[in-house]
C-alpha positions in Angstrom: 83.3 96.4 170.2 80.1 97.3 168.6 80.2 94.6 165.9 79.2 91.9 168.4 75.7 93.5 168.5 74.7 91.6 165.4 75.1 88.3 167.2 73.4 89.6 170.3 70.5 90.8 168.2 70.0 87.3 166.6 70.3 85.7 170.0 67.7 88.0 171.6 65.4 87.6 168.6 65.5 83.8 168.7 65.3 83.5 172.5 62.4 85.9 172.8 60.5 84.3 169.9 61.0 80.9 171.6 59.5 82.3 174.8 56.5 83.8 173.0 55.7 80.7 171.1 56.0 78.6 174.2 53.6 80.9 175.9 50.9 80.7 173.1 47.7 79.7 174.7 46.7 76.1 174.0 43.3 75.4 172.5 40.4 74.5 174.8 39.6 70.9 175.3 36.7 71.1 172.8 38.9 72.6 170.2 41.8 70.2 170.5 41.9 67.0 168.4 42.3 63.7 170.1 46.1 64.0 169.7 47.8 67.3 170.5 48.9 68.9 167.3 52.4 70.4 167.7 53.8 72.9 165.2 57.5 73.5 164.7 59.2 76.6 163.2 62.9 77.1 162.4 63.8 80.6 163.7 67.2 80.4 162.2 65.7 79.9 158.8 63.3 82.8 159.4 66.2 85.0 160.3 67.9 84.1 157.1 65.0 84.3 154.7 62.6 86.9 156.3 63.1 90.1 154.2 62.0 92.3 157.2 64.7 90.8 159.4 67.4 91.4 156.8 66.3 95.0 156.3 66.4 95.5 160.1 69.9 94.0 160.2 71.1 96.3 157.4 69.6 99.4 159.2 71.2 98.3 162.5 74.5 97.7 160.9 74.4 101.2 159.4 73.5 102.6 162.8 76.4 100.8 164.4 78.9 101.7 161.7 78.4 105.4 162.0 79.2 105.3 165.7 82.0 102.8 165.4 83.7 104.9 162.7 83.4 108.1 164.8 84.7 106.3 167.9 87.6 104.9 165.9 88.5 108.3 164.5 88.5 110.0 167.8 91.2 107.7 169.1 93.5 109.6 166.9 93.2 112.5 169.3 94.6 110.7 172.3 97.7 112.7 173.4 96.1 116.1 172.8 95.6 118.6 175.6 92.0 118.9 176.9 91.3 122.0 174.8 92.8 120.4 171.7 90.9 117.2 172.2 87.6 119.1 172.6 88.4 120.8 169.3 89.3 117.5 167.7 86.1 115.9 168.9 84.0 118.8 167.4 85.8 118.4 164.1 85.9 114.6 163.9 82.9 113.6 165.9 80.4 113.4 163.0 80.0 111.3 159.9 80.9 114.3 157.7 84.3 115.7 158.6 84.9 119.5 158.4 88.2 121.3 158.2 90.3 118.2 157.4 93.4 120.3 157.4 93.0 121.1 161.1 92.1 117.5 161.9 95.3 116.3 160.3 97.3 118.9 162.2 95.8 117.9 165.5 96.5 114.2 164.7 100.1 115.1 164.1 100.3 116.9 167.5 98.7 113.9 169.2 101.2 111.5 167.6 104.1 113.7 168.6 102.8 113.9 172.2 102.3 110.2 172.4 105.8 109.5 171.1 107.1 111.8 173.8 104.9 110.2 176.4 106.1 106.7 175.5 109.7 107.8 175.5 109.4 109.5 178.9 107.5 106.6 180.4 110.3 104.2 179.4 112.9 106.3 181.3 113.8 105.0 184.7 115.1 108.4 185.9 113.6 111.6 184.7 114.8 115.1 185.3 112.5 117.6 187.0 111.5 119.1 183.6 110.9 115.7 182.1 108.7 114.7 185.1 106.6 117.8 184.7 106.2 117.1 181.0 105.4 113.5 181.6 102.8 114.4 184.3 101.1 116.8 181.8 101.1 114.3 179.0 99.8 111.5 181.3 97.0 113.8 182.4 96.1 114.5 178.8 96.0 110.8 177.9 93.8 110.0 180.9 91.4 112.8 180.1 91.0 111.7 176.5 90.7 108.1 177.5 88.0 109.0 180.0 86.1 111.0 177.3 86.3 108.0 174.9 85.1 105.7 177.6 82.0 107.9 178.2 81.4 108.0 174.5 81.7 104.3 174.2 79.1 103.8 177.0 76.8 106.4 175.3 77.0 104.7 171.9 76.6 101.2 173.4 73.4 102.4 175.1 72.1 103.9 171.8 72.9 100.7 169.9 71.2 98.6 172.5 68.1 100.9 172.4 67.9 100.6 168.6 68.4 96.9 168.8 65.6 96.6 171.3 63.2 98.6 169.1 63.8 96.3 166.1 63.6 93.2 168.2 60.2 94.2 169.6 58.8 94.9 166.2 60.2 91.7 164.6 59.1 89.5 167.4 55.6 90.9 167.2 55.5 90.3 163.4 56.8 86.7 163.7 54.3 86.0 166.6 51.4 87.3 164.5 52.4 85.1 161.5 52.9 82.1 163.7 49.6 82.6 165.4 47.7 82.8 162.1 49.3 79.7 160.7 48.8 77.8 164.0 45.1 78.8 164.0 44.6 77.8 160.3 46.2 74.4 160.9 44.5 73.9 164.3 47.8 73.5 166.1 47.8 73.3 169.9 51.2 74.7 170.4 54.2 75.9 168.3 57.8 75.5 169.4 61.1 76.4 167.9 63.1 73.7 166.0 66.4 75.3 167.1 67.6 77.6 169.9 70.5 80.1 169.8 73.2 79.6 172.4 76.5 81.2 173.1 78.1 78.3 171.1 75.8 78.7 168.1 72.6 77.1 166.9 71.4 74.0 168.7 68.6 71.6 167.9 65.6 71.9 170.2 63.3 69.4 168.4 65.0 66.2 167.2 62.0 64.7 165.4 58.4 65.1 164.6 55.9 68.0 164.7 54.3 69.9 161.8 56.9 72.2 160.3 55.2 75.6 159.5 58.4 77.6 158.7 57.5 78.0 155.0 54.0 79.1 155.8 55.2 81.6 158.4 57.8 83.0 155.9 55.1 83.4 153.3 53.0 85.7 155.5 56.1 87.6 156.7 57.5 88.3 153.3 54.1 89.2 151.7 52.6 91.3 154.6 55.4 92.4 156.8 58.5 92.8 154.7 58.1 96.6 154.3 56.5 97.5 157.7 59.5 97.2 159.9 60.5 100.9 159.7 57.1 102.4 160.1 56.3 100.1 163.0 59.6 101.0 164.7 58.8 104.7 165.0 
């Protein structure tokens, strides 16, 4: 569920960078050479070789993993009563688990209840007592599922927020590096050689243009490789 955020992050990074580079103001008529000078940058190459981007991805992966692990662990509490699930969430809902003996005990109760739930659900005709038991178990399952759904939405929002912070900083750094190279080479406009689509990386420029990817990477990896975390705060 949360793992797809890495691909989404790369897509947003590339698409936003493309938009920013396309929006770079062209030189005035007196500044422009007779023929328009077009620069080309490979954003996929930058994402692969820019140290700041890799550090951001590692930090984002860690941020996602903590929440994904907690969410996965809490699914072991489905089948508990509301009070038991609250206790289970308190004990299991953090990276550092406390009272593992009680956690294991609650997981055993949950499994026993789920087995009973599945067994009763499969019965075509239930006695009055079995129906009462099934209704209670069904209520417990729905409460736990609703809690997990709320938590999933909360974590998804947190991950998207963290992703947005990193994207904003990275795009700003790439844009600054591109602008400096474009100015030094007297380029009129800079465009992306590739674009990120739902089906992967596609070519945007088939031929021509002055490739400035190496120059941009040099600036990024000498001046911005360690600024991502301070800039994000």
